[in-house]
C-alpha positions as CSV (number, residue, x, y, z in Angstrom):
1,M,54.0,112.9,132.0
2,G,56.3,114.4,134.5
3,V,57.4,112.8,137.8
4,L,55.3,113.6,140.9
5,W,58.3,114.0,143.2
6,K,56.3,114.4,146.5
7,E,54.5,111.1,145.9
8,T,57.7,109.5,144.6
9,L,59.6,110.4,147.7
10,K,56.8,109.1,149.9
11,I,57.1,105.7,148.1
12,W,60.9,105.7,148.5
13,A,60.5,106.4,152.2
14,F,57.9,103.7,152.6
15,G,60.2,101.3,150.7
16,W,63.2,102.0,152.9
17,A,61.1,101.7,156.1
18,K,59.0,98.6,155.1
19,I,59.9,97.0,151.8
20,P,63.5,97.7,150.8
21,M,63.0,96.1,147.3
22,I,60.7,99.0,146.4
23,A,63.4,101.6,147.3
24,F,66.1,99.5,145.6
25,L,64.2,99.7,142.3
26,R,63.6,103.5,142.6
27,P,60.1,103.8,141.1
28,R,58.7,107.1,139.9
29,V,55.1,108.1,140.4
30,L,53.9,109.7,137.1
31,R,50.2,109.9,137.9
32,L,48.2,109.5,141.1
33,D,44.6,110.7,141.2
34,A,41.1,109.4,142.1
35,D,40.9,107.4,138.9
36,G,44.3,105.8,138.6
37,A,48.0,105.6,139.0
38,V,51.0,105.3,136.8
39,I,54.3,104.1,138.2
40,R,57.5,104.0,136.1
41,F,60.5,101.7,136.6
42,K,63.6,102.5,134.6
43,L,65.3,99.7,132.8
44,N,68.7,99.7,134.4
45,R,71.2,97.5,136.2
46,R,68.8,97.1,139.2
47,S,65.8,96.0,137.1
48,K,67.0,94.1,134.1
49,N,67.6,90.4,133.5
50,H,70.3,88.5,131.6
51,L,68.5,89.3,128.3
52,N,68.6,93.1,129.0
53,S,64.8,93.2,129.4
54,M,63.0,93.9,132.6
55,Y,63.2,91.1,135.1
56,F,59.9,89.5,136.0
57,G,60.5,90.2,139.7
58,A,60.7,94.0,138.9
59,L,57.5,93.7,136.9
60,A,55.8,92.1,139.9
61,V,57.0,94.9,142.2
62,G,55.7,97.5,139.7
63,A,52.3,95.9,139.5
64,D,52.2,95.7,143.3
65,L,53.0,99.4,143.6
66,A,50.5,100.6,141.0
67,G,47.6,98.8,142.6
68,G,48.9,99.2,146.2
69,I,49.4,103.0,146.0
70,M,45.7,103.3,144.9
71,A,44.6,101.2,147.9
72,M,46.9,103.1,150.3
73,E,45.5,106.5,149.1
74,A,41.9,105.2,149.5
75,I,42.6,103.9,153.0
76,N,44.2,107.2,154.0
77,A,41.2,109.1,152.7
78,A,38.8,106.8,154.7
79,K,40.8,107.6,157.9
80,Q,40.3,104.0,159.1
81,P,42.9,101.4,160.0
82,V,42.6,98.9,157.2
83,S,45.1,96.2,156.5
84,L,46.1,95.6,152.9
85,I,47.5,92.5,151.3
86,F,47.5,91.0,147.8
87,Q,46.0,87.5,147.9
88,S,47.1,86.3,144.5
89,F,49.1,87.3,141.4
90,K,48.6,86.4,137.8
91,A,50.6,87.7,134.9
92,E,50.5,87.4,131.1
93,Y,53.7,88.5,129.4
94,H,53.0,89.6,125.8
95,K,56.5,90.7,124.9
96,R,59.9,91.5,126.5
97,A,60.0,94.9,128.2
98,M,63.1,96.3,126.5
99,A,62.8,99.9,127.9
100,D,61.5,101.8,130.9
101,V,58.1,100.4,132.0
102,D,55.0,102.2,133.0
103,F,52.5,100.3,135.2
104,T,49.0,101.7,134.9
105,C,46.1,101.0,137.3
106,T,42.7,102.5,136.5
107,D,40.7,100.8,139.1
108,G,40.5,103.8,141.5
109,A,36.7,103.9,141.9
110,A,36.4,100.2,142.5
111,I,39.3,100.3,145.0
112,R,37.7,103.2,146.9
113,A,34.4,101.2,147.0
114,L,36.2,98.1,148.3
115,V,37.8,100.1,151.1
116,Q,34.4,101.5,152.1
117,R,32.9,98.0,152.1
118,A,35.8,96.8,154.3
119,V,35.1,99.6,156.8
120,E,31.3,99.1,156.8
121,T,31.2,95.3,157.0
122,K,34.3,94.8,159.1
123,D,34.8,91.6,157.0
124,R,37.7,90.7,154.8
125,V,36.8,91.8,151.2
126,S,38.7,91.1,148.0
127,M,38.7,92.1,144.4
128,P,40.9,91.7,141.3
129,V,43.0,94.7,140.3
130,T,44.3,94.9,136.8
131,I,47.7,96.5,136.0
132,I,48.8,97.2,132.4
133,A,52.6,97.4,131.8
134,T,53.7,99.3,128.7
135,T,57.0,100.6,127.3
136,P,56.0,104.0,125.9
137,S,59.4,104.8,124.3
138,V,59.4,101.6,122.3
139,S,55.8,100.4,121.7
140,G,53.6,103.3,122.9
141,D,50.4,102.1,124.6
142,E,50.8,98.5,123.5
143,P,51.0,96.3,126.6
144,V,54.1,94.2,127.3
145,A,52.3,92.6,130.2
146,T,48.9,92.4,131.8
147,L,49.0,91.7,135.5
148,E,46.1,90.8,137.9
149,L,46.4,91.0,141.6
150,V,43.7,90.2,144.1
151,L,43.5,93.0,146.6
152,S,42.4,91.9,150.0
153,L,41.4,94.4,152.7
154,K,40.3,94.1,156.3
155,L,39.5,96.6,159.0
156,K,42.0,96.3,161.9
157,S,40.9,95.9,165.5
158,K,41.7,98.5,168.1
159,D,45.0,96.8,168.9
160,G,46.1,97.2,165.3
161,A,45.7,93.6,164.2
162,P,43.2,92.6,161.6
163,R,39.9,91.6,163.1
164,P,39.2,87.8,163.2
165,A,37.0,86.4,160.5
166,A,33.3,85.9,161.1
167,N,34.0,82.2,161.5
168,G,36.5,83.0,164.3
169,S,39.5,81.4,162.4
170,G,41.2,84.8,161.7
171,E,42.1,83.5,158.3
172,A,41.3,85.0,154.9
173,P,38.7,83.1,152.9
174,A,39.9,80.6,150.4
175,P,40.5,82.1,146.9
176,V,37.7,81.7,144.4
177,G,38.1,78.4,142.5
178,D,40.0,76.8,145.5
179,P,39.0,73.1,145.8
180,A,38.9,73.5,149.5
181,R,35.8,75.7,149.2
182,N,33.8,73.0,147.4
């Protein structure tokens, strides 16, 4: 898989403008289509820890990007002002990432449906997005980590702010399994 330089440069520009950590890690977009995305982080001085494997913070940024780029593309295609945030993050590390890491998200259809639901209902909507991290040069398609982020979307009001919740609080609903909900 070769680098998609146009998409990579867009991510770098977004990083420099909004989230400098993204630009600092210099991700490469290897795949971006309706079905999924693959983002690669090189294992280098910027991304590795004291054990010479990928730092867990870099793994978190990679997961954020792989799911986030899918959501941003779906929001752009919908031509609606939708705010995007990740509500929660869960990671299972299977082995140390001792080489460049590819972060793969294949939830494209579900993310597009979630964007459509946010636009239609004008309510905050959420869903889990799964990212698989692999080190192709060392272990092929065998995952080094499985990361799950809960993607939360809400249609913005005309002034650019997210619309208040139906209950008038303006807050996102409590996460599933939160004792405050019971």
